[in-house]
C-alpha positions as CSV (number, residue, x, y, z in Angstrom):
1,X,-72.7,-38.0,-51.5
2,X,-70.9,-34.9,-50.8
3,X,-68.6,-33.3,-53.6
4,X,-65.3,-32.2,-52.4
5,X,-64.6,-29.1,-53.1
6,X,-62.3,-28.0,-56.5
7,X,-58.9,-26.3,-56.2
8,X,-58.9,-22.6,-55.3
9,X,-57.1,-21.9,-58.1
10,X,-58.2,-24.1,-60.7
11,X,-57.9,-22.3,-64.5
12,X,-60.5,-22.5,-66.9
13,X,-60.2,-21.5,-70.3
14,X,-62.9,-20.9,-72.5
15,X,-62.3,-20.6,-76.5
16,X,-65.4,-19.5,-78.4
17,X,-65.4,-17.0,-81.3
18,X,-69.5,-16.2,-80.6
19,X,-69.5,-13.3,-77.8
20,X,-73.2,-14.3,-76.7
21,X,-72.1,-18.1,-76.0
22,X,-68.2,-17.2,-74.4
23,X,-70.8,-14.9,-72.2
24,X,-73.1,-17.5,-71.5
25,X,-70.1,-20.2,-70.8
26,X,-68.3,-17.7,-68.8
27,X,-71.2,-17.2,-66.4
28,X,-71.7,-20.3,-65.8
29,X,-68.3,-21.4,-65.2
30,X,-67.7,-18.6,-63.2
31,X,-70.4,-19.4,-60.6
32,X,-68.7,-22.0,-60.0
33,X,-66.3,-22.4,-56.8
34,X,-62.9,-22.5,-56.8
35,X,-62.4,-21.4,-60.4
36,X,-60.8,-18.1,-63.0
37,X,-62.1,-17.8,-65.8
38,X,-59.8,-16.7,-69.2
39,X,-62.0,-16.2,-72.2
40,X,-60.7,-16.1,-75.9
41,X,-62.8,-15.5,-78.8
42,X,-59.7,-15.7,-80.7
43,X,-58.6,-19.2,-81.0
44,X,-54.8,-18.1,-82.4
45,X,-54.5,-15.6,-79.1
46,X,-55.7,-18.8,-77.0
47,X,-52.9,-20.7,-78.1
48,X,-50.4,-17.9,-77.5
49,X,-52.1,-17.7,-74.4
50,X,-51.2,-20.9,-73.9
51,X,-47.4,-21.3,-74.3
52,X,-47.2,-19.2,-71.6
53,X,-49.5,-20.1,-69.1
54,X,-50.9,-23.4,-67.4
55,X,-54.5,-24.2,-67.4
56,X,-56.9,-27.0,-65.7
57,X,-59.4,-27.2,-68.2
58,X,-59.6,-26.1,-72.0
59,X,-63.0,-25.8,-73.3
60,X,-63.6,-25.0,-77.3
61,X,-65.8,-24.2,-79.8
62,X,-65.4,-26.6,-83.1
63,X,-66.5,-23.7,-85.9
64,X,-63.8,-20.7,-85.3
65,X,-62.1,-18.3,-87.8
66,X,-58.3,-18.9,-88.1
67,X,-58.6,-22.1,-85.7
68,X,-60.9,-24.9,-85.7
69,X,-61.1,-26.2,-82.2
70,X,-59.7,-29.9,-83.6
71,X,-57.0,-27.9,-84.3
72,X,-56.6,-26.7,-81.3
73,X,-56.4,-29.6,-79.6
74,X,-54.3,-30.7,-81.4
75,X,-51.8,-27.9,-81.0
76,X,-52.3,-28.4,-77.0
77,X,-51.9,-32.1,-77.1
78,X,-48.3,-31.5,-78.6
79,X,-47.5,-28.8,-75.9
80,X,-46.3,-31.6,-72.8
81,X,-47.4,-29.0,-70.0
82,X,-51.1,-29.9,-71.9
83,X,-50.6,-33.4,-72.0
84,X,-52.4,-34.2,-69.0
85,X,-54.8,-31.0,-69.1
86,X,-58.4,-32.1,-69.7
87,X,-60.2,-30.9,-73.1
88,X,-63.7,-30.8,-73.9
89,X,-64.8,-29.7,-77.2
90,X,-68.4,-28.0,-78.2
91,X,-70.2,-29.5,-81.1
92,X,-73.5,-29.5,-82.4
93,X,-75.7,-33.3,-82.0
94,X,-75.2,-33.6,-86.4
95,X,-70.9,-33.2,-85.7
96,X,-70.4,-37.1,-85.2
97,X,-67.5,-37.3,-87.5
98,X,-66.1,-33.8,-85.5
99,X,-66.6,-35.4,-82.0
100,X,-64.9,-39.2,-83.0
101,X,-62.1,-36.9,-84.5
102,X,-61.8,-34.5,-81.9
103,X,-61.4,-37.6,-79.4
104,X,-59.1,-39.4,-81.3
105,X,-56.8,-35.6,-81.2
106,X,-57.0,-36.0,-77.3
107,X,-60.0,-34.4,-76.5
108,X,-61.8,-35.8,-73.1
109,X,-65.0,-35.8,-73.7
110,X,-67.7,-33.1,-75.9
111,X,-70.8,-30.7,-75.4
112,X,-73.6,-30.3,-77.3
113,X,-75.1,-27.4,-79.3
114,X,-77.7,-26.4,-77.4
115,X,-76.0,-26.4,-74.1
116,X,-77.7,-27.7,-71.0
117,X,-76.4,-25.9,-68.1
118,X,-77.1,-28.6,-65.9
119,X,-74.9,-31.0,-68.0
120,X,-72.4,-28.7,-68.6
121,X,-71.8,-28.2,-64.7
122,X,-71.5,-31.9,-64.1
123,X,-69.2,-32.4,-66.9
124,X,-66.8,-29.4,-65.4
125,X,-66.9,-30.6,-62.6
126,X,-66.1,-33.7,-64.0
127,X,-63.1,-32.7,-65.5
128,X,-61.7,-30.4,-62.7
129,X,-62.0,-33.5,-60.8
130,X,-59.7,-35.7,-63.1
131,X,-57.2,-32.8,-63.4
132,X,-56.9,-32.7,-59.7
133,X,-57.2,-36.3,-59.2
134,X,-54.0,-36.3,-61.9
135,X,-52.5,-33.8,-60.2
136,X,-52.5,-35.6,-56.9
137,X,-51.0,-38.8,-58.7
138,X,-48.1,-36.9,-60.1
139,X,-47.2,-35.3,-56.7
140,X,-47.4,-38.5,-55.3
141,X,-45.7,-40.2,-58.0
142,X,-42.8,-37.5,-57.7
143,X,-42.5,-38.0,-53.7
144,X,-42.1,-41.4,-54.6
145,X,-39.5,-40.7,-56.6
146,X,-37.7,-38.5,-54.5
147,X,-38.0,-41.1,-51.9
148,X,-36.1,-43.7,-53.6
149,X,-33.5,-41.6,-54.6
150,X,-33.3,-40.8,-50.9
151,X,-32.9,-44.3,-50.4
152,X,-30.7,-45.1,-53.2
153,X,-27.9,-42.4,-52.4
154,X,-27.8,-43.2,-48.8
155,X,-27.5,-47.2,-49.5
156,X,-24.7,-46.5,-52.0
157,X,-22.9,-44.0,-49.2
158,X,-23.0,-47.0,-46.8
159,X,-21.7,-49.3,-49.2
160,X,-19.1,-47.1,-50.5
161,X,-17.9,-46.2,-46.7
162,X,-17.7,-50.1,-46.0
163,X,-15.7,-50.3,-48.9
164,X,-13.4,-47.6,-48.0
165,X,-13.2,-48.4,-44.4
166,X,-12.5,-52.5,-45.5
167,X,-9.6,-51.4,-48.1
168,X,-7.9,-49.2,-44.7
169,X,-8.1,-52.5,-42.6
170,X,-6.1,-53.8,-44.9
171,X,-3.9,-51.2,-45.1
172,X,-3.3,-51.2,-41.5
173,X,-1.1,-54.4,-42.5
174,X,0.8,-52.5,-44.5
175,X,3.2,-50.3,-45.2
176,X,0.6,-47.9,-47.4
177,X,-1.4,-45.2,-45.6
178,X,-5.2,-44.7,-46.0
179,X,-4.4,-41.7,-48.5
180,X,-3.1,-44.1,-50.9
181,X,-6.5,-45.9,-51.8
182,X,-8.1,-42.0,-51.7
183,X,-5.6,-41.0,-54.2
184,X,-5.9,-44.0,-56.6
185,X,-9.9,-44.3,-57.0
186,X,-9.5,-40.0,-57.5
187,X,-6.5,-40.7,-60.3
188,X,-9.1,-43.5,-61.5
189,X,-12.1,-41.1,-61.8
190,X,-10.1,-38.8,-63.7
191,X,-9.0,-41.3,-66.2
192,X,-12.4,-42.5,-66.5
193,X,-13.6,-39.5,-67.3
194,X,-11.3,-38.3,-70.0
195,X,-12.0,-41.6,-71.5
196,X,-15.7,-40.9,-72.0
197,X,-17.3,-43.2,-69.7
198,X,-20.7,-41.7,-68.5
199,X,-21.1,-40.3,-65.3
200,X,-22.1,-43.7,-63.6
201,X,-19.2,-45.5,-65.1
202,X,-17.0,-43.0,-63.6
203,X,-19.0,-42.7,-59.9
204,X,-18.0,-46.8,-60.2
205,X,-14.7,-46.8,-60.7
206,X,-14.5,-44.7,-58.1
207,X,-16.1,-46.7,-55.5
208,X,-14.3,-49.7,-56.8
209,X,-11.1,-48.6,-56.9
210,X,-9.9,-48.4,-53.2
211,X,-10.4,-52.4,-52.9
212,X,-7.7,-52.8,-55.6
213,X,-5.5,-54.3,-52.5
214,X,-7.8,-55.9,-50.4
215,X,-6.8,-59.5,-51.3
216,X,-3.2,-58.2,-48.9
217,X,-5.6,-59.3,-45.7
218,X,-4.2,-62.3,-46.6
219,X,-0.6,-62.3,-47.1
220,X,1.7,-63.5,-44.5
221,X,3.0,-60.5,-42.2
222,X,6.9,-61.4,-42.8
223,X,6.0,-61.0,-46.4
224,X,3.4,-57.9,-46.5
225,X,5.6,-55.9,-43.7
226,X,9.3,-56.9,-45.1
227,X,11.5,-53.5,-45.3
228,X,13.5,-54.6,-48.3
229,X,13.1,-56.2,-51.8
230,X,11.1,-59.6,-51.7
231,X,12.7,-62.9,-53.3
232,X,11.1,-64.9,-56.0
233,X,9.6,-67.0,-53.3
234,X,8.2,-64.4,-51.4
235,X,7.1,-62.1,-54.5
236,X,5.2,-65.1,-55.9
237,X,3.2,-65.5,-52.5
238,X,2.9,-61.6,-52.6
239,X,1.1,-61.9,-56.1
240,X,-1.8,-64.3,-54.7
241,X,-3.7,-61.2,-53.1
242,X,-4.7,-60.4,-56.7
243,X,-6.7,-64.2,-56.3
244,X,-7.4,-63.6,-52.6
245,X,-9.1,-60.6,-53.2
246,X,-11.2,-61.3,-55.9
247,X,-12.7,-64.2,-53.9
248,X,-13.5,-62.0,-51.5
249,X,-15.2,-59.6,-53.5
250,X,-16.6,-62.0,-56.1
251,X,-20.3,-62.9,-55.8
252,X,-21.6,-60.2,-54.5
253,X,-24.7,-58.5,-56.2
254,X,-23.6,-54.6,-55.5
255,X,-22.1,-54.1,-59.0
256,X,-20.0,-52.1,-57.3
257,X,-18.0,-55.2,-55.7
258,X,-18.6,-57.1,-58.9
259,X,-16.3,-54.3,-60.3
260,X,-14.3,-54.2,-57.1
261,X,-13.8,-57.9,-57.9
262,X,-12.5,-57.8,-61.2
263,X,-10.0,-54.4,-59.8
264,X,-9.0,-56.6,-57.6
265,X,-8.2,-59.7,-60.1
266,X,-6.5,-57.6,-62.5
267,X,-5.0,-54.8,-61.6
268,X,-1.7,-56.0,-62.1
269,X,-1.7,-57.6,-65.2
270,X,0.1,-56.2,-68.5
271,X,-0.8,-55.2,-71.7
272,X,2.0,-57.2,-73.2
273,X,1.2,-60.2,-71.3
274,X,3.5,-60.2,-68.6
275,X,1.7,-59.3,-65.6
276,X,0.1,-61.1,-63.2
277,X,-2.0,-63.3,-61.8
278,X,-3.2,-65.3,-65.4
279,X,-0.7,-62.7,-67.5
280,X,-3.8,-61.5,-69.9
281,X,-2.7,-59.6,-72.2
282,X,-4.4,-56.1,-74.4
283,X,-8.5,-55.8,-74.4
284,X,-8.9,-59.4,-72.0
285,X,-7.6,-57.1,-68.7
286,X,-10.9,-55.3,-67.9
287,X,-10.8,-51.5,-68.6
288,X,-11.1,-51.0,-64.5
289,X,-8.1,-53.1,-64.0
290,X,-5.9,-51.3,-66.8
291,X,-7.4,-47.7,-65.4
292,X,-6.0,-48.9,-62.0
293,X,-3.1,-50.1,-62.9
294,X,-1.8,-47.0,-63.9
295,X,-3.4,-44.9,-61.0
296,X,-1.8,-47.7,-58.2
297,X,1.8,-47.7,-59.7
298,X,1.8,-44.0,-60.3
299,X,1.0,-43.4,-56.6
300,X,3.3,-46.5,-55.2
301,X,6.1,-44.1,-57.5
302,X,5.6,-41.3,-55.7
303,X,5.1,-42.3,-52.3
304,X,7.6,-42.8,-50.1
305,X,7.6,-46.2,-48.2
306,X,9.7,-47.9,-46.0
307,X,11.8,-50.1,-48.3
308,X,11.6,-47.0,-51.1
309,X,12.7,-43.6,-51.7
310,X,9.8,-41.1,-53.2
311,X,10.2,-40.7,-57.0
312,X,10.5,-37.1,-58.3
313,X,7.3,-36.6,-60.0
314,X,8.9,-36.5,-63.7
315,X,10.8,-39.5,-63.3
316,X,7.4,-40.9,-62.1
317,X,5.8,-39.6,-65.7
318,X,8.4,-40.7,-67.7
319,X,8.4,-43.9,-66.0
320,X,4.7,-44.3,-67.3
321,X,5.1,-42.9,-70.5
322,X,8.3,-45.4,-71.2
323,X,5.9,-48.9,-70.2
324,X,2.9,-47.5,-72.0
325,X,2.3,-50.6,-74.5
326,X,4.0,-53.1,-72.7
327,X,3.2,-52.7,-69.1
328,X,0.3,-50.2,-69.3
329,X,-2.6,-49.4,-71.8
330,X,-1.3,-45.9,-73.6
331,X,-5.0,-44.9,-73.6
332,X,-5.0,-45.0,-70.6
333,X,-1.5,-43.2,-69.7
334,X,-3.0,-40.6,-72.3
335,X,-6.2,-39.8,-70.1
336,X,-4.4,-39.8,-67.2
337,X,-1.6,-37.9,-67.9
338,X,-4.2,-35.2,-70.0
339,X,-5.2,-34.2,-66.7
340,X,-1.7,-33.5,-65.0
341,X,-2.9,-30.4,-62.7
342,X,-5.8,-32.0,-61.3
343,X,-3.2,-35.0,-60.5
344,X,-1.1,-32.4,-58.3
345,X,-4.1,-31.2,-56.4
346,X,-4.9,-35.0,-55.4
347,X,-1.4,-35.6,-54.5
348,X,-1.4,-32.0,-52.5
349,X,-5.2,-32.7,-51.1
350,X,-4.5,-36.2,-49.9
351,X,-1.1,-36.3,-48.3
352,X,0.4,-39.3,-46.5
353,X,1.1,-39.4,-42.8
354,X,4.0,-41.8,-42.4
355,X,3.6,-43.6,-38.9
356,X,6.1,-46.3,-39.4
357,X,9.5,-46.1,-40.2
358,X,11.7,-49.0,-41.9
359,X,15.1,-49.5,-43.9
360,X,14.9,-48.5,-47.9
361,X,16.6,-49.4,-50.6
362,X,15.5,-48.4,-54.0
363,X,13.5,-51.2,-55.5
364,X,9.9,-50.6,-56.6
365,X,9.1,-54.4,-55.3
366,X,6.6,-54.5,-58.6
367,X,4.3,-51.8,-56.9
368,X,3.0,-54.8,-54.8
């Protein structure tokens, strides 16, 4: 059976304090196709070399001054770069206990003195073939991991695009612009970061936040497009957009859409229990809902709408501070205001473009 050629850069490290034995072993390995041989008589020097260089096979004698072969093996296996490198121990036939210890420490095989050239050649070739297979598997695993990463990124990107497009479809029926959902998403991410959430949680909130008002798609036009304050009956109907949004988004296998359904349902709840639709209070309101409540209210206040004028930034900040602890989670308000410069940059980067006009009054309309 034909043997496949070895890689041209297979490095074999030989460690033996006996110059004659080292010379004979070196000559034998050098005669093999595709091998580079590095030799050391001092095991401590060999260990120092290994800390700076890779090898594809290490062959070490056991009895050496300064560092035994088993100690060298123990040191190499402690180095992650040598975790999968084949190690061969040279012992005498009588050193059964040493062989057992070497194998327990991580040696792959052993050679017995006096060395048999045929046996040595076969063992070395087998070990280099093992090394080649291990490296090939590692490259294949890395390739698969990269493919999975790319596929995950593509799926996540498509999912986010679908979410944003659905949210924008809702806004075509509302007075708000597409910039509103983008700003709310960025405000939510800033708060999530300042609250100490991990990166994946920040990303999830950023992707879920644009869906907070998707339920408005089920609100009648005469209420949704009314250019003045809503009466009690109309406002009661408007409140249902939270429940409708939750029903649209609930039950998905997507963790982002699950979070978005939670946000849609709870972003109008208030910390003191006076919000809607369920009158939840305190930590009964999910953190994502508390975060988006601040982001959505601030953006509604600081944006021009057909039914209201744009509030000055200072007045909107004062409103958040005044209602922290009643309407809003104080920790979320503090996390939001901690990055006032970033908030301003978001507002400037994603301005509104008003296409529809109507009569204005200065009612807040409950950030509906």
